[in-house]
TIRO-2110 file (N, C-alpha, C; in Angstrom, 1 decimal):
// TIRO-2110
98.6, 109.5, 110.0, N, 1, A
99.3, 108.2, 110.0, CA, 1, A
98.9, 107.4, 108.8, C, 1, A
99.9, 106.8, 108.2, N, 2, A
99.7, 105.9, 107.0, CA, 2, A
100.5, 104.6, 107.3, C, 2, A
99.8, 103.5, 106.9, N, 3, A
100.4, 102.2, 107.0, CA, 3, A
100.6, 101.6, 105.6, C, 3, A
101.8, 101.2, 105.3, N, 4, A
102.1, 100.6, 104.0, CA, 4, A
102.6, 99.2, 104.2, C, 4, A
101.7, 98.2, 103.8, N, 5, A
102.1, 96.8, 103.9, CA, 5, A
102.7, 96.4, 102.6, C, 5, A
103.7, 95.4, 102.7, N, 6, A
104.4, 94.9, 101.6, CA, 6, A
104.9, 93.5, 101.9, C, 6, A
105.4, 92.8, 100.8, N, 7, A
106.0, 91.6, 101.0, CA, 7, A
105.2, 90.4, 100.6, C, 7, A
103.9, 90.6, 100.3, N, 8, A
103.1, 89.4, 99.9, CA, 8, A
103.5, 88.9, 98.6, C, 8, A
102.9, 87.7, 98.3, N, 9, A
103.3, 87.1, 97.0, CA, 9, A
102.8, 85.6, 97.0, C, 9, A
103.3, 84.9, 96.0, N, 10, A
102.9, 83.5, 95.8, CA, 10, A
104.0, 82.6, 96.5, C, 10, A
103.6, 81.7, 97.3, N, 11, A
104.5, 80.8, 98.0, CA, 11, A
104.0, 79.4, 98.0, C, 11, A
104.8, 78.4, 97.9, N, 12, A
104.4, 77.0, 97.9, CA, 12, A
104.0, 76.6, 99.3, C, 12, A
103.1, 75.6, 99.4, N, 13, A
102.7, 75.0, 100.7, CA, 13, A
104.0, 74.6, 101.4, C, 13, A
104.1, 74.9, 102.7, N, 14, A
105.2, 74.5, 103.5, CA, 14, A
106.3, 75.6, 103.5, C, 14, A
106.2, 76.6, 102.6, N, 15, A
107.2, 77.6, 102.5, CA, 15, A
107.0, 78.7, 103.5, C, 15, A
107.9, 79.7, 103.4, N, 16, A
107.9, 80.8, 104.4, CA, 16, A
107.8, 82.2, 103.7, C, 16, A
107.4, 83.1, 104.4, N, 17, A
107.3, 84.5, 103.8, CA, 17, A
107.3, 85.5, 105.0, C, 17, A
107.9, 86.6, 104.8, N, 18, A
107.8, 87.7, 105.8, CA, 18, A
107.2, 88.9, 105.1, C, 18, A
106.2, 89.4, 105.7, N, 19, A
105.5, 90.6, 105.3, CA, 19, A
105.8, 91.7, 106.3, C, 19, A
105.8, 93.0, 105.8, N, 20, A
106.2, 94.2, 106.5, CA, 20, A
105.1, 95.2, 106.5, C, 20, A
105.1, 96.1, 107.4, N, 21, A
104.2, 97.2, 107.4, CA, 21, A
104.9, 98.4, 108.0, C, 21, A
105.1, 99.4, 107.2, N, 22, A
105.8, 100.6, 107.6, CA, 22, A
104.8, 101.7, 107.9, C, 22, A
105.0, 102.3, 109.1, N, 23, A
104.0, 103.3, 109.6, CA, 23, A
104.7, 104.7, 109.5, C, 23, A
103.9, 105.7, 109.1, N, 24, A
104.4, 107.1, 109.2, CA, 24, A
104.1, 107.6, 110.6, C, 24, A
104.7, 108.7, 110.9, N, 25, A
104.4, 109.3, 112.2, CA, 25, A
105.4, 109.1, 113.2, C, 25, A
105.5, 109.9, 114.2, N, 26, A
106.6, 109.8, 115.2, CA, 26, A
106.2, 109.1, 116.5, C, 26, A
105.0, 108.6, 116.5, N, 27, A
104.6, 107.9, 117.8, CA, 27, A
104.4, 106.4, 117.6, C, 27, A
105.1, 105.8, 116.6, N, 28, A
105.0, 104.4, 116.3, CA, 28, A
105.3, 103.6, 117.6, C, 28, A
106.4, 104.0, 118.2, N, 29, A
106.9, 103.1, 119.3, CA, 29, A
105.9, 103.0, 120.5, C, 29, A
104.9, 103.9, 120.6, N, 30, A
104.0, 103.9, 121.7, CA, 30, A
102.7, 103.2, 121.3, C, 30, A
102.6, 102.7, 120.1, N, 31, A
101.3, 102.2, 119.6, CA, 31, A
101.4, 100.6, 119.5, C, 31, A
100.2, 100.0, 119.9, N, 32, A
100.1, 98.6, 119.7, CA, 32, A
99.8, 98.3, 118.2, C, 32, A
100.4, 97.3, 117.6, N, 33, A
100.3, 97.0, 116.2, CA, 33, A
99.8, 95.5, 116.1, C, 33, A
99.1, 95.3, 115.0, N, 34, A
98.6, 93.9, 114.8, CA, 34, A
98.4, 93.6, 113.4, C, 34, A
98.3, 92.3, 113.1, N, 35, A
98.0, 91.8, 111.7, CA, 35, A
96.7, 91.1, 111.8, C, 35, A
95.9, 91.4, 110.7, N, 36, A
94.7, 90.7, 110.5, CA, 36, A
94.7, 90.1, 109.1, C, 36, A
93.8, 89.2, 108.8, N, 37, A
93.7, 88.7, 107.4, CA, 37, A
92.3, 88.5, 107.0, C, 37, A
92.1, 88.5, 105.7, N, 38, A
90.7, 88.3, 105.2, CA, 38, A
90.9, 87.4, 103.9, C, 38, A
90.3, 86.2, 104.0, N, 39, A
90.3, 85.3, 102.9, CA, 39, A
89.1, 85.6, 102.1, C, 39, A
89.1, 85.2, 100.8, N, 40, A
88.0, 85.4, 99.9, CA, 40, A
86.7, 84.8, 100.5, C, 40, A
85.6, 85.6, 100.6, N, 41, A
84.3, 85.2, 101.1, CA, 41, A
84.2, 85.0, 102.6, C, 41, A
85.3, 85.4, 103.3, N, 42, A
85.3, 85.3, 104.8, CA, 42, A
85.5, 86.7, 105.4, C, 42, A
85.2, 86.7, 106.7, N, 43, A
85.3, 87.9, 107.5, CA, 43, A
86.8, 88.1, 107.9, C, 43, A
87.2, 89.3, 108.1, N, 44, A
88.5, 89.6, 108.5, CA, 44, A
88.7, 89.1, 109.9, C, 44, A
89.9, 88.4, 110.1, N, 45, A
90.2, 87.8, 111.4, CA, 45, A
91.5, 88.2, 112.0, C, 45, A
91.6, 88.2, 113.3, N, 46, A
92.9, 88.6, 114.0, CA, 46, A
93.9, 87.5, 113.7, C, 46, A
95.2, 87.9, 113.5, N, 47, A
96.3, 86.9, 113.3, CA, 47, A
97.3, 87.1, 114.5, C, 47, A
97.8, 88.3, 114.7, N, 48, A
98.8, 88.4, 115.7, CA, 48, A
98.9, 89.9, 116.1, C, 48, A
99.3, 90.2, 117.4, N, 49, A
99.4, 91.5, 117.8, CA, 49, A
100.7, 91.7, 118.7, C, 49, A
101.2, 92.9, 118.7, N, 50, A
102.3, 93.2, 119.6, CA, 50, A
102.1, 94.6, 120.2, C, 50, A
102.3, 94.6, 121.5, N, 51, A
102.1, 95.8, 122.3, CA, 51, A
103.3, 96.8, 122.1, C, 51, A
103.2, 98.0, 122.6, N, 52, A
104.3, 98.9, 122.6, CA, 52, A
105.5, 98.4, 123.3, C, 52, A
105.3, 97.6, 124.3, N, 53, A
106.3, 97.0, 125.1, CA, 53, A
106.9, 95.7, 124.6, C, 53, A
106.3, 95.2, 123.4, N, 54, A
106.8, 94.0, 122.8, CA, 54, A
106.1, 92.7, 123.2, C, 54, A
105.0, 92.8, 124.0, N, 55, A
104.3, 91.6, 124.3, CA, 55, A
103.4, 91.2, 123.1, C, 55, A
103.5, 89.9, 122.8, N, 56, A
102.9, 89.4, 121.6, CA, 56, A
101.7, 88.5, 122.0, C, 56, A
100.7, 88.5, 121.1, N, 57, A
99.5, 87.6, 121.2, CA, 57, A
99.3, 87.0, 119.8, C, 57, A
98.7, 85.8, 119.8, N, 58, A
98.5, 85.1, 118.5, CA, 58, A
97.1, 84.4, 118.5, C, 58, A
96.6, 84.3, 117.3, N, 59, A
95.4, 83.5, 117.1, CA, 59, A
95.7, 82.1, 117.4, C, 59, A
94.8, 81.4, 118.0, N, 60, A
95.0, 80.0, 118.4, CA, 60, A
95.3, 79.1, 117.3, C, 60, A
94.7, 79.4, 116.1, N, 61, A
94.8, 78.5, 115.0, CA, 61, A
96.2, 78.5, 114.4, C, 61, A
97.1, 79.4, 114.7, N, 62, A
98.4, 79.5, 114.2, CA, 62, A
99.3, 78.4, 114.7, C, 62, A
99.1, 78.0, 115.9, N, 63, A
99.9, 76.9, 116.5, CA, 63, A
101.4, 77.1, 116.3, C, 63, A
101.9, 78.3, 116.5, N, 64, A
103.3, 78.6, 116.5, CA, 64, A
104.0, 78.8, 115.2, C, 64, A
103.2, 78.9, 114.1, N, 65, A
103.8, 79.0, 112.8, CA, 65, A
104.2, 80.4, 112.4, C, 65, A
103.5, 81.4, 113.0, N, 66, A
103.8, 82.8, 112.7, CA, 66, A
104.5, 83.5, 113.8, C, 66, A
105.3, 84.6, 113.5, N, 67, A
105.9, 85.4, 114.6, CA, 67, A
105.8, 86.9, 114.2, C, 67, A
105.2, 87.6, 115.1, N, 68, A
105.2, 89.1, 114.9, CA, 68, A
106.3, 89.8, 115.6, C, 68, A
106.9, 90.8, 115.0, N, 69, A
107.9, 91.6, 115.7, CA, 69, A
107.8, 93.0, 115.2, C, 69, A
108.6, 93.9, 115.9, N, 70, A
108.6, 95.3, 115.5, CA, 70, A
110.0, 95.9, 115.6, C, 70, A
110.2, 96.9, 114.8, N, 71, A
111.5, 97.6, 114.8, CA, 71, A
111.1, 99.1, 115.0, C, 71, A
111.2, 99.6, 116.2, N, 72, A
110.7, 101.0, 116.4, CA, 72, A
111.6, 102.0, 115.8, C, 72, A
112.8, 101.7, 115.4, N, 73, A
113.7, 102.6, 114.7, CA, 73, A
113.2, 102.8, 113.3, C, 73, A
112.8, 101.7, 112.7, N, 74, A
112.3, 101.7, 111.3, CA, 74, A
110.8, 101.9, 111.2, C, 74, A
110.1, 102.1, 112.3, N, 75, A
108.7, 102.2, 112.3, CA, 75, A
108.0, 101.1, 111.5, C, 75, A
108.5, 99.9, 111.8, N, 76, A
108.0, 98.8, 111.0, CA, 76, A
107.6, 97.6, 111.9, C, 76, A
106.5, 97.0, 111.5, N, 77, A
106.1, 95.7, 112.1, CA, 77, A
106.1, 94.6, 111.1, C, 77, A
106.6, 93.4, 111.5, N, 78, A
106.8, 92.3, 110.6, CA, 78, A
105.9, 91.1, 111.0, C, 78, A
105.6, 90.3, 110.0, N, 79, A
105.0, 89.0, 110.3, CA, 79, A
105.7, 87.9, 109.6, C, 79, A
106.5, 87.1, 110.3, N, 80, A
107.2, 86.0, 109.7, CA, 80, A
106.3, 84.8, 109.7, C, 80, A
106.0, 84.3, 108.5, N, 81, A
105.1, 83.2, 108.4, CA, 81, A
105.8, 81.9, 107.9, C, 81, A
105.7, 80.9, 108.6, N, 82, A
106.4, 79.6, 108.3, CA, 82, A
105.4, 78.5, 108.1, C, 82, A
105.8, 77.4, 107.5, N, 83, A
104.9, 76.3, 107.3, CA, 83, A
103.6, 76.7, 106.7, C, 83, A
103.6, 77.5, 105.7, N, 84, A
102.4, 78.1, 105.2, CA, 84, A
101.5, 77.0, 104.5, C, 84, A
100.2, 77.2, 104.7, N, 85, A
99.2, 76.3, 104.2, CA, 85, A
98.3, 77.0, 103.2, C, 85, A
97.7, 76.3, 102.3, N, 86, A
96.7, 76.9, 101.3, CA, 86, A
95.7, 77.7, 102.1, C, 86, A
95.3, 77.3, 103.2, N, 87, A
94.2, 78.1, 104.0, CA, 87, A
94.7, 79.4, 104.6, C, 87, A
96.0, 79.6, 104.5, N, 88, A
96.6, 80.9, 104.9, CA, 88, A
96.5, 81.9, 103.8, C, 88, A
96.0, 81.5, 102.6, N, 89, A
95.8, 82.5, 101.5, CA, 89, A
94.8, 83.6, 101.9, C, 89, A
95.2, 84.8, 101.8, N, 90, A
94.4, 85.9, 102.3, CA, 90, A
95.1, 87.2, 102.0, C, 90, A
94.3, 88.3, 102.1, N, 91, A
94.9, 89.6, 102.1, CA, 91, A
95.2, 89.9, 103.6, C, 91, A
96.5, 90.3, 103.9, N, 92, A
96.9, 90.5, 105.2, CA, 92, A
97.0, 92.1, 105.4, C, 92, A
96.4, 92.5, 106.5, N, 93, A
96.3, 93.9, 106.8, CA, 93, A
97.0, 94.2, 108.2, C, 93, A
97.7, 95.3, 108.2, N, 94, A
98.3, 95.7, 109.5, CA, 94, A
97.3, 96.8, 110.1, C, 94, A
97.3, 96.9, 111.4, N, 95, A
96.5, 97.8, 112.1, CA, 95, A
97.3, 98.4, 113.2, C, 95, A
97.1, 99.7, 113.4, N, 96, A
97.6, 100.5, 114.5, CA, 96, A
96.5, 100.9, 115.4, C, 96, A
96.6, 100.5, 116.7, N, 97, A
95.5, 100.8, 117.6, CA, 97, A
95.9, 102.0, 118.4, C, 97, A
94.9, 102.7, 118.9, N, 98, A
95.1, 103.9, 119.7, CA, 98, A
93.8, 104.6, 119.8, C, 98, A
93.9, 105.9, 120.1, N, 99, A
92.7, 106.8, 120.2, CA, 99, A
92.0, 106.7, 118.8, C, 99, A
92.7, 106.6, 117.8, N, 100, A
92.2, 106.4, 116.4, CA, 100, A
92.8, 105.1, 115.9, C, 100, A
92.1, 104.3, 115.3, N, 101, A
92.6, 103.1, 114.6, CA, 101, A
92.9, 103.3, 113.2, C, 101, A
94.1, 102.8, 112.8, N, 102, A
94.4, 103.0, 111.4, CA, 102, A
94.7, 101.6, 110.8, C, 102, A
94.3, 101.5, 109.5, N, 103, A
94.5, 100.2, 108.8, CA, 103, A
95.4, 100.5, 107.6, C, 103, A
96.2, 99.5, 107.2, N, 104, A
97.0, 99.6, 106.0, CA, 104, A
96.1, 99.1, 104.9, C, 104, A
96.7, 99.1, 103.7, N, 105, A
95.9, 98.7, 102.5, CA, 105, A
95.9, 97.2, 102.2, C, 105, A
96.7, 96.5, 102.9, N, 106, A
96.7, 95.0, 102.7, CA, 106, A
97.8, 94.6, 101.7, C, 106, A
98.2, 93.4, 101.9, N, 107, A
99.1, 92.7, 101.0, CA, 107, A
98.7, 91.3, 100.8, C, 107, A
98.6, 90.8, 99.5, N, 108, A
98.0, 89.5, 99.2, CA, 108, A
99.1, 88.4, 99.4, C, 108, A
98.7, 87.4, 100.1, N, 109, A
99.6, 86.2, 100.3, CA, 109, A
98.8, 85.0, 99.7, C, 109, A
99.4, 84.4, 98.7, N, 110, A
98.8, 83.2, 98.1, CA, 110, A
99.6, 82.0, 98.3, C, 110, A
99.1, 81.0, 98.9, N, 111, A
99.8, 79.7, 99.2, CA, 111, A
99.2, 78.7, 98.3, C, 111, A
100.0, 78.3, 97.3, N, 112, A
99.5, 77.4, 96.3, CA, 112, A
100.6, 76.7, 95.5, C, 112, A
100.4, 75.4, 95.1, N, 113, A
101.3, 74.7, 94.3, CA, 113, A
101.0, 74.9, 92.8, C, 113, A
END
């Protein structure tokens, strides 16, 4: 299984960005997926998760700004990020949970004016 994250970049405060993570393998639809992030000098933290059945969970600090979704036909999980703040600057990683945990390589999101 390989996870390829993309879509990061530079965005102005208050702006929006959607990042994606494409997974290889035929069992994507049965796997729980999640997004984590790691800011410079900080520990990696949970951002959002989505179960195989589409149930979503979010970190409390997001306050409704981000939305996680999945497309099982495209083997892709998305993170729609709105009202971005400078403190959202981080490398965002996707994770596939299961008997074995897989991590993507990360995509950098920079929120700055």
